[in-house]
N, C-alpha and C positions, 0 to 999 in steps of 0.2 A: 431687564438689563439696566443697571444704575448708571446714571451719567456722572462722570468724574468732574469735580469742580475745576475750573481753570486755575492753573498755578503759574506763577511768574513773579519776578521782582517788581514789575510795574503794578501788580495787584496787591502786594503786601507792604510796600514801603509806606511810611507815615506821610501825612500831608505836610508839605512845606508851608502852605498857607496857614494852617492851624498853628504851626510852630512860630511863624513870623507874627501872627496876630496876638498870640499869648506869650510872647517872649519876655516882656517886661511886666507881667502880672505879679503883683505882690499880694498874694492871698494869705491872710492871717488865720482865719477861722475856717479851716477846711474840714473839721470834724474829727471824729475818732477813727482809728485804724481798725475797723471791724472785720476786715478781710482776714487778718491773722489772729485776732484776739477775742472774737465773740464767744467761742466755746470756753476758752480758759477763764473768761470773766463770769460766765454764767453757770458753769458746772462746779461741783464741789471738788476741792483739792484731794479729798479722800479717793474719789474716782480716778483722778489723774495720777495718783501714786502707783497704781497697779499698771505694770508695763503692757499687759495684754489689752486692758481697757483703754489705755492711752492711745494705742495704735488705732483702735476702732474710733475713738472720739476725734482724733486728728483727721481721719478719713471723712467723718461727718463735717468737719470744718470746711473742706473744699466744697462740699455740696451746699452748705449754708451760704458760703460766699457767692456761689453761683446763683442761688435763689435771690439773694439780696441785690446782686448786679442786675438780674432780670427785672426785679421790681423797680430798680432805679431807671431802667430803660423804659418801663411803662410810664413812670413819672415824667420822663423827658418827652415821651410821645404826646402827652396831654398838656404839657406846659410849653406853649409856643414861644416864650421868651428865652428858653434855654436851647442852646445849640445841641444837636444830636450827639456830638463827640465830647461834650462836657463831662469830665470825670469826677468833679468834686461835689456832686449833688448827693446829699445825705437823705 
């Protein structure tokens, strides 16, 4: 029997502390938007012109974005100077 994860507004709301702490940050070099464009920049446009292949390739985009996010979580775990909720780590 699987245990259901707890649900509720108090578990899902964003941290007000993080918002207040980073409210006035002026980040200039936050990197490239790889979550939406990594496949389109690395695959040939010939493959993207076919509608069937484009659907499959865009499905891979979500998987690759997940894997890159997971790798950045590993980077944050071993870098003690970066907060665990920091989202601009490339």
